[in-house]
PDB file of N, CA, C and O in Angstrom:
ATOM      1  N   MET A   1      97.808 134.479  32.371  1.00  0.00           N
ATOM      2  CA  MET A   1      98.128 134.852  33.724  1.00  0.00           C
ATOM      3  C   MET A   1      99.636 135.066  33.892  1.00  0.00           C
ATOM      4  O   MET A   1     100.058 135.989  34.588  1.00  0.00           O
ATOM      5  N   MET A   2     100.422 134.240  33.277  1.00  0.00           N
ATOM      6  CA  MET A   2     101.870 134.377  33.407  1.00  0.00           C
ATOM      7  C   MET A   2     102.349 135.675  32.758  1.00  0.00           C
ATOM      8  O   MET A   2     103.302 136.294  33.233  1.00  0.00           O
ATOM      9  N   ARG A   3     101.688 136.086  31.674  1.00  0.00           N
ATOM     10  CA  ARG A   3     102.048 137.342  31.017  1.00  0.00           C
ATOM     11  C   ARG A   3     101.800 138.513  31.970  1.00  0.00           C
ATOM     12  O   ARG A   3     102.638 139.407  32.087  1.00  0.00           O
ATOM     13  N   ASP A   4     100.648 138.509  32.652  1.00  0.00           N
ATOM     14  CA  ASP A   4     100.334 139.576  33.606  1.00  0.00           C
ATOM     15  C   ASP A   4     101.315 139.576  34.776  1.00  0.00           C
ATOM     16  O   ASP A   4     101.681 140.639  35.277  1.00  0.00           O
ATOM     17  N   PHE A   5     101.737 138.407  35.208  1.00  0.00           N
ATOM     18  CA  PHE A   5     102.688 138.307  36.316  1.00  0.00           C
ATOM     19  C   PHE A   5     104.036 138.917  35.944  1.00  0.00           C
ATOM     20  O   PHE A   5     104.581 139.733  36.687  1.00  0.00           O
ATOM     21  N   ILE A   6     104.572 138.518  34.788  1.00  0.00           N
ATOM     22  CA  ILE A   6     105.902 138.983  34.383  1.00  0.00           C
ATOM     23  C   ILE A   6     105.890 140.473  34.059  1.00  0.00           C
ATOM     24  O   ILE A   6     106.778 141.203  34.498  1.00  0.00           O
ATOM     25  N   THR A   7     104.902 140.935  33.300  1.00  0.00           N
ATOM     26  CA  THR A   7     104.852 142.355  32.976  1.00  0.00           C
ATOM     27  C   THR A   7     104.580 143.196  34.224  1.00  0.00           C
ATOM     28  O   THR A   7     105.059 144.326  34.331  1.00  0.00           O
ATOM     29  N   GLY A   8     103.817 142.648  35.160  1.00  0.00           N
ATOM     30  CA  GLY A   8     103.580 143.358  36.413  1.00  0.00           C
ATOM     31  C   GLY A   8     104.843 143.516  37.225  1.00  0.00           C
ATOM     32  O   GLY A   8     105.114 144.589  37.765  1.00  0.00           O
ATOM     33  N   ILE A   9     105.623 142.443  37.315  1.00  0.00           N
ATOM     34  CA  ILE A   9     106.895 142.507  38.045  1.00  0.00           C
ATOM     35  C   ILE A   9     107.825 143.536  37.411  1.00  0.00           C
ATOM     36  O   ILE A   9     108.438 144.340  38.113  1.00  0.00           O
ATOM     37  N   ILE A  10     107.928 143.509  36.094  1.00  0.00           N
ATOM     38  CA  ILE A  10     108.807 144.455  35.397  1.00  0.00           C
ATOM     39  C   ILE A  10     108.322 145.887  35.597  1.00  0.00           C
ATOM     40  O   ILE A  10     109.120 146.776  35.894  1.00  0.00           O
ATOM     41  N   GLY A  11     107.025 146.113  35.437  1.00  0.00           N
ATOM     42  CA  GLY A  11     106.473 147.455  35.596  1.00  0.00           C
ATOM     43  C   GLY A  11     106.613 147.973  37.010  1.00  0.00           C
ATOM     44  O   GLY A  11     106.990 149.127  37.213  1.00  0.00           O
ATOM     45  N   ILE A  12     106.313 147.132  37.998  1.00  0.00           N
ATOM     46  CA  ILE A  12     106.435 147.559  39.396  1.00  0.00           C
ATOM     47  C   ILE A  12     107.894 147.851  39.734  1.00  0.00           C
ATOM     48  O   ILE A  12     108.181 148.811  40.449  1.00  0.00           O
ATOM     49  N   ALA A  13     108.808 147.044  39.233  1.00  0.00           N
ATOM     50  CA  ALA A  13     110.230 147.290  39.497  1.00  0.00           C
ATOM     51  C   ALA A  13     110.678 148.627  38.900  1.00  0.00           C
ATOM     52  O   ALA A  13     111.452 149.356  39.521  1.00  0.00           O
ATOM     53  N   MET A  14     110.199 148.943  37.711  1.00  0.00           N
ATOM     54  CA  MET A  14     110.574 150.208  37.077  1.00  0.00           C
ATOM     55  C   MET A  14     109.991 151.404  37.832  1.00  0.00           C
ATOM     56  O   MET A  14     110.674 152.410  38.024  1.00  0.00           O
ATOM     57  N   VAL A  15     108.735 151.297  38.257  1.00  0.00           N
ATOM     58  CA  VAL A  15     108.107 152.387  39.010  1.00  0.00           C
ATOM     59  C   VAL A  15     108.796 152.573  40.354  1.00  0.00           C
ATOM     60  O   VAL A  15     109.048 153.705  40.767  1.00  0.00           O
ATOM     61  N   VAL A  16     109.104 151.474  41.041  1.00  0.00           N
ATOM     62  CA  VAL A  16     109.779 151.566  42.341  1.00  0.00           C
ATOM     63  C   VAL A  16     111.164 152.185  42.176  1.00  0.00           C
ATOM     64  O   VAL A  16     111.588 152.981  43.015  1.00  0.00           O
ATOM     65  N   THR A  17     111.863 151.835  41.121  1.00  0.00           N
ATOM     66  CA  THR A  17     113.182 152.422  40.871  1.00  0.00           C
ATOM     67  C   THR A  17     113.073 153.928  40.649  1.00  0.00           C
ATOM     68  O   THR A  17     113.824 154.703  41.242  1.00  0.00           O
ATOM     69  N   PHE A  18     112.149 154.336  39.805  1.00  0.00           N
ATOM     70  CA  PHE A  18     111.967 155.758  39.519  1.00  0.00           C
ATOM     71  C   PHE A  18     111.567 156.530  40.773  1.00  0.00           C
ATOM     72  O   PHE A  18     112.154 157.568  41.080  1.00  0.00           O
ATOM     73  N   LEU A  19     110.567 156.024  41.499  1.00  0.00           N
ATOM     74  CA  LEU A  19     110.109 156.727  42.692  1.00  0.00           C
ATOM     75  C   LEU A  19     111.144 156.676  43.813  1.00  0.00           C
ATOM     76  O   LEU A  19     111.235 157.608  44.612  1.00  0.00           O
ATOM     77  N   GLY A  20     111.921 155.603  43.881  1.00  0.00           N
ATOM     78  CA  GLY A  20     112.986 155.519  44.869  1.00  0.00           C
ATOM     79  C   GLY A  20     114.055 156.580  44.649  1.00  0.00           C
ATOM     80  O   GLY A  20     114.542 157.190  45.601  1.00  0.00           O
ATOM     81  N   ILE A  21     114.417 156.794  43.393  1.00  0.00           N
ATOM     82  CA  ILE A  21     115.384 157.844  43.068  1.00  0.00           C
ATOM     83  C   ILE A  21     114.812 159.210  43.420  1.00  0.00           C
ATOM     84  O   ILE A  21     115.518 160.064  43.956  1.00  0.00           O
ATOM     85  N   MET A  22     113.533 159.414  43.119  1.00  0.00           N
ATOM     86  CA  MET A  22     112.909 160.699  43.427  1.00  0.00           C
ATOM     87  C   MET A  22     112.863 160.940  44.942  1.00  0.00           C
ATOM     88  O   MET A  22     113.137 162.050  45.399  1.00  0.00           O
ATOM     89  N   VAL A  23     112.520 159.909  45.717  1.00  0.00           N
ATOM     90  CA  VAL A  23     112.491 160.057  47.177  1.00  0.00           C
ATOM     91  C   VAL A  23     113.891 160.299  47.720  1.00  0.00           C
ATOM     92  O   VAL A  23     114.061 161.065  48.669  1.00  0.00           O
ATOM     93  N   TRP A  24     114.885 159.664  47.138  1.00  0.00           N
ATOM     94  CA  TRP A  24     116.264 159.841  47.592  1.00  0.00           C
ATOM     95  C   TRP A  24     116.713 161.297  47.423  1.00  0.00           C
ATOM     96  O   TRP A  24     117.457 161.823  48.252  1.00  0.00           O
ATOM     97  N   TRP A  25     116.252 161.948  46.336  1.00  0.00           N
ATOM     98  CA  TRP A  25     116.647 163.326  46.076  1.00  0.00           C
ATOM     99  C   TRP A  25     115.813 164.325  46.870  1.00  0.00           C
ATOM    100  O   TRP A  25     116.357 165.297  47.393  1.00  0.00           O
ATOM    101  N   VAL A  26     114.516 164.107  46.969  1.00  0.00           N
ATOM    102  CA  VAL A  26     113.632 165.110  47.561  1.00  0.00           C
ATOM    103  C   VAL A  26     113.568 164.986  49.084  1.00  0.00           C
ATOM    104  O   VAL A  26     113.732 165.989  49.779  1.00  0.00           O
ATOM    105  N   LYS A  27     113.338 163.803  49.615  1.00  0.00           N
ATOM    106  CA  LYS A  27     113.303 163.523  51.056  1.00  0.00           C
ATOM    107  C   LYS A  27     112.303 164.392  51.810  1.00  0.00           C
ATOM    108  O   LYS A  27     112.634 164.980  52.839  1.00  0.00           O
ATOM    109  N   ALA A  28     111.093 164.468  51.298  1.00  0.00           N
ATOM    110  CA  ALA A  28     110.015 165.195  51.972  1.00  0.00           C
ATOM    111  C   ALA A  28     109.000 164.176  52.487  1.00  0.00           C
ATOM    112  O   ALA A  28     108.598 163.274  51.751  1.00  0.00           O
ATOM    113  N   LEU A  29     108.593 164.312  53.724  1.00  0.00           N
ATOM    114  CA  LEU A  29     107.687 163.347  54.343  1.00  0.00           C
ATOM    115  C   LEU A  29     106.350 163.210  53.601  1.00  0.00           C
ATOM    116  O   LEU A  29     105.893 162.083  53.411  1.00  0.00           O
ATOM    117  N   PRO A  30     105.697 164.309  53.172  1.00  0.00           N
ATOM    118  CA  PRO A  30     104.437 164.127  52.438  1.00  0.00           C
ATOM    119  C   PRO A  30     104.610 163.334  51.133  1.00  0.00           C
ATOM    120  O   PRO A  30     103.742 162.549  50.752  1.00  0.00           O
ATOM    121  N   LEU A  31     105.724 163.550  50.472  1.00  0.00           N
ATOM    122  CA  LEU A  31     105.996 162.806  49.241  1.00  0.00           C
ATOM    123  C   LEU A  31     106.181 161.327  49.533  1.00  0.00           C
ATOM    124  O   LEU A  31     105.698 160.481  48.780  1.00  0.00           O
ATOM    125  N   ILE A  32     106.862 161.010  50.600  1.00  0.00           N
ATOM    126  CA  ILE A  32     107.081 159.608  50.968  1.00  0.00           C
ATOM    127  C   ILE A  32     105.758 158.929  51.290  1.00  0.00           C
ATOM    128  O   ILE A  32     105.532 157.787  50.889  1.00  0.00           O
ATOM    129  N   VAL A  33     104.878 159.625  52.015  1.00  0.00           N
ATOM    130  CA  VAL A  33     103.570 159.060  52.353  1.00  0.00           C
ATOM    131  C   VAL A  33     102.749 158.820  51.093  1.00  0.00           C
ATOM    132  O   VAL A  33     102.117 157.772  50.956  1.00  0.00           O
ATOM    133  N   ILE A  34     102.752 159.778  50.173  1.00  0.00           N
ATOM    134  CA  ILE A  34     102.005 159.628  48.921  1.00  0.00           C
ATOM    135  C   ILE A  34     102.546 158.465  48.114  1.00  0.00           C
ATOM    136  O   ILE A  34     101.766 157.686  47.566  1.00  0.00           O
ATOM    137  N   ILE A  35     103.854 158.329  48.026  1.00  0.00           N
ATOM    138  CA  ILE A  35     104.460 157.251  47.239  1.00  0.00           C
ATOM    139  C   ILE A  35     104.141 155.893  47.850  1.00  0.00           C
ATOM    140  O   ILE A  35     103.853 154.944  47.121  1.00  0.00           O
ATOM    141  N   VAL A  36     104.186 155.784  49.164  1.00  0.00           N
ATOM    142  CA  VAL A  36     103.854 154.512  49.809  1.00  0.00           C
ATOM    143  C   VAL A  36     102.393 154.142  49.544  1.00  0.00           C
ATOM    144  O   VAL A  36     102.085 152.981  49.274  1.00  0.00           O
ATOM    145  N   CYS A  37     101.498 155.124  49.622  1.00  0.00           N
ATOM    146  CA  CYS A  37     100.076 154.858  49.344  1.00  0.00           C
ATOM    147  C   CYS A  37      99.863 154.431  47.895  1.00  0.00           C
ATOM    148  O   CYS A  37      99.126 153.482  47.626  1.00  0.00           O
ATOM    149  N   VAL A  38     100.498 155.120  46.976  1.00  0.00           N
ATOM    150  CA  VAL A  38     100.347 154.794  45.556  1.00  0.00           C
ATOM    151  C   VAL A  38     100.907 153.406  45.258  1.00  0.00           C
ATOM    152  O   VAL A  38     100.290 152.637  44.521  1.00  0.00           O
ATOM    153  N   LEU A  39     102.059 153.080  45.818  1.00  0.00           N
ATOM    154  CA  LEU A  39     102.640 151.756  45.579  1.00  0.00           C
ATOM    155  C   LEU A  39     101.796 150.646  46.191  1.00  0.00           C
ATOM    156  O   LEU A  39     101.686 149.561  45.619  1.00  0.00           O
ATOM    157  N   SER A  40     101.202 150.909  47.347  1.00  0.00           N
ATOM    158  CA  SER A  40     100.338 149.889  47.943  1.00  0.00           C
ATOM    159  C   SER A  40      99.082 149.667  47.092  1.00  0.00           C
ATOM    160  O   SER A  40      98.641 148.528  46.933  1.00  0.00           O
ATOM    161  N   LEU A  41      98.506 150.734  46.547  1.00  0.00           N
ATOM    162  CA  LEU A  41      97.357 150.575  45.646  1.00  0.00           C
ATOM    163  C   LEU A  41      97.753 149.859  44.357  1.00  0.00           C
ATOM    164  O   LEU A  41      96.986 149.052  43.831  1.00  0.00           O
ATOM    165  N   LEU A  42      98.948 150.153  43.850  1.00  0.00           N
ATOM    166  CA  LEU A  42      99.436 149.494  42.640  1.00  0.00           C
ATOM    167  C   LEU A  42      99.585 147.994  42.858  1.00  0.00           C
ATOM    168  O   LEU A  42      99.157 147.197  42.024  1.00  0.00           O
ATOM    169  N   ILE A  43     100.184 147.613  43.965  1.00  0.00           N
ATOM    170  CA  ILE A  43     100.387 146.195  44.256  1.00  0.00           C
ATOM    171  C   ILE A  43      99.052 145.505  44.539  1.00  0.00           C
ATOM    172  O   ILE A  43      98.849 144.361  44.134  1.00  0.00           O
ATOM    173  N   TYR A  44      98.141 146.196  45.234  1.00  0.00           N
ATOM    174  CA  TYR A  44      96.812 145.634  45.492  1.00  0.00           C
ATOM    175  C   TYR A  44      96.076 145.347  44.176  1.00  0.00           C
ATOM    176  O   TYR A  44      95.486 144.279  44.011  1.00  0.00           O
ATOM    177  N   ASP A  45      96.114 146.299  43.249  1.00  0.00           N
ATOM    178  CA  ASP A  45      95.439 146.106  41.959  1.00  0.00           C
ATOM    179  C   ASP A  45      96.105 145.004  41.154  1.00  0.00           C
ATOM    180  O   ASP A  45      95.421 144.241  40.471  1.00  0.00           O
ATOM    181  N   TRP A  46      97.417 144.908  41.220  1.00  0.00           N
ATOM    182  CA  TRP A  46      98.133 143.863  40.492  1.00  0.00           C
ATOM    183  C   TRP A  46      97.762 142.481  41.014  1.00  0.00           C
ATOM    184  O   TRP A  46      97.528 141.560  40.232  1.00  0.00           O
ATOM    185  N   ILE A  47      97.709 142.338  42.333  1.00  0.00           N
ATOM    186  CA  ILE A  47      97.324 141.049  42.927  1.00  0.00           C
ATOM    187  C   ILE A  47      95.883 140.705  42.581  1.00  0.00           C
ATOM    188  O   ILE A  47      95.569 139.553  42.284  1.00  0.00           O
ATOM    189  N   LYS A  48      95.006 141.705  42.620  1.00  0.00           N
ATOM    190  CA  LYS A  48      93.602 141.468  42.273  1.00  0.00           C
ATOM    191  C   LYS A  48      93.462 141.061  40.806  1.00  0.00           C
ATOM    192  O   LYS A  48      92.645 140.200  40.479  1.00  0.00           O
ATOM    193  N   THR A  49      94.242 141.666  39.931  1.00  0.00           N
ATOM    194  CA  THR A  49      94.217 141.304  38.517  1.00  0.00           C
ATOM    195  C   THR A  49      94.745 139.897  38.317  1.00  0.00           C
ATOM    196  O   THR A  49      94.200 139.150  37.504  1.00  0.00           O
ATOM    197  N   LEU A  50      95.795 139.514  39.038  1.00  0.00           N
ATOM    198  CA  LEU A  50      96.314 138.152  38.920  1.00  0.00           C
ATOM    199  C   LEU A  50      95.290 137.131  39.408  1.00  0.00           C
ATOM    200  O   LEU A  50      95.160 136.052  38.830  1.00  0.00           O
ATOM    201  N   ARG A  51      94.574 137.468  40.459  1.00  0.00           N
ATOM    202  CA  ARG A  51      93.627 136.529  41.051  1.00  0.00           C
ATOM    203  C   ARG A  51      92.356 136.387  40.220  1.00  0.00           C
ATOM    204  O   ARG A  51      91.896 135.269  39.990  1.00  0.00           O
ATOM    205  N   TYR A  52      91.777 137.506  39.764  1.00  0.00           N
ATOM    206  CA  TYR A  52      90.462 137.466  39.114  1.00  0.00           C
ATOM    207  C   TYR A  52      90.495 137.736  37.621  1.00  0.00           C
ATOM    208  O   TYR A  52      89.480 137.542  36.952  1.00  0.00           O
ATOM    209  N   GLY A  53      91.605 138.170  37.076  1.00  0.00           N
ATOM    210  CA  GLY A  53      91.684 138.481  35.657  1.00  0.00           C
ATOM    211  C   GLY A  53      91.349 139.940  35.409  1.00  0.00           C
ATOM    212  O   GLY A  53      90.969 140.675  36.320  1.00  0.00           O
ATOM    213  N   VAL A  54      91.501 140.342  34.153  1.00  0.00           N
ATOM    214  CA  VAL A  54      91.303 141.743  33.795  1.00  0.00           C
ATOM    215  C   VAL A  54      89.848 142.158  33.922  1.00  0.00           C
ATOM    216  O   VAL A  54      89.560 143.282  34.332  1.00  0.00           O
ATOM    217  N   SER A  55      88.928 141.269  33.576  1.00  0.00           N
ATOM    218  CA  SER A  55      87.508 141.616  33.640  1.00  0.00           C
ATOM    219  C   SER A  55      86.830 140.845  34.764  1.00  0.00           C
ATOM    220  O   SER A  55      85.701 140.381  34.606  1.00  0.00           O
ATOM    221  N   GLY A  56      87.503 140.707  35.885  1.00  0.00           N
ATOM    222  CA  GLY A  56      86.977 139.968  37.024  1.00  0.00           C
ATOM    223  C   GLY A  56      85.886 140.740  37.751  1.00  0.00           C
ATOM    224  O   GLY A  56      85.418 141.768  37.263  1.00  0.00           O
ATOM    225  N   PRO A  57      85.483 140.252  38.908  1.00  0.00           N
ATOM    226  CA  PRO A  57      84.416 140.903  39.665  1.00  0.00           C
ATOM    227  C   PRO A  57      84.806 142.314  40.083  1.00  0.00           C
ATOM    228  O   PRO A  57      85.943 142.574  40.476  1.00  0.00           O
ATOM    229  N   GLY A  58      83.848 143.205  39.990  1.00  0.00           N
ATOM    230  CA  GLY A  58      84.096 144.587  40.390  1.00  0.00           C
ATOM    231  C   GLY A  58      84.712 145.436  39.319  1.00  0.00           C
ATOM    232  O   GLY A  58      85.126 146.563  39.592  1.00  0.00           O
ATOM    233  N   ARG A  59      84.787 144.933  38.102  1.00  0.00           N
ATOM    234  CA  ARG A  59      85.351 145.743  36.999  1.00  0.00           C
ATOM    235  C   ARG A  59      84.355 145.889  35.896  1.00  0.00           C
ATOM    236  O   ARG A  59      84.642 146.533  34.886  1.00  0.00           O
TER     237      ARG A  59
END
């Protein structure tokens, strides 16, 4: 579980950094909405994986 937590934090930080730079350059509202939706799904899946494991319920 600790491995999933640390790698998740590192991966999410890298994705947020990359997408943040892209939003800073492009500044288009549809892109911002898509990025917010994708990041929320990413964090939701990460929390679900931390809670139930990789082969938890619904997988």
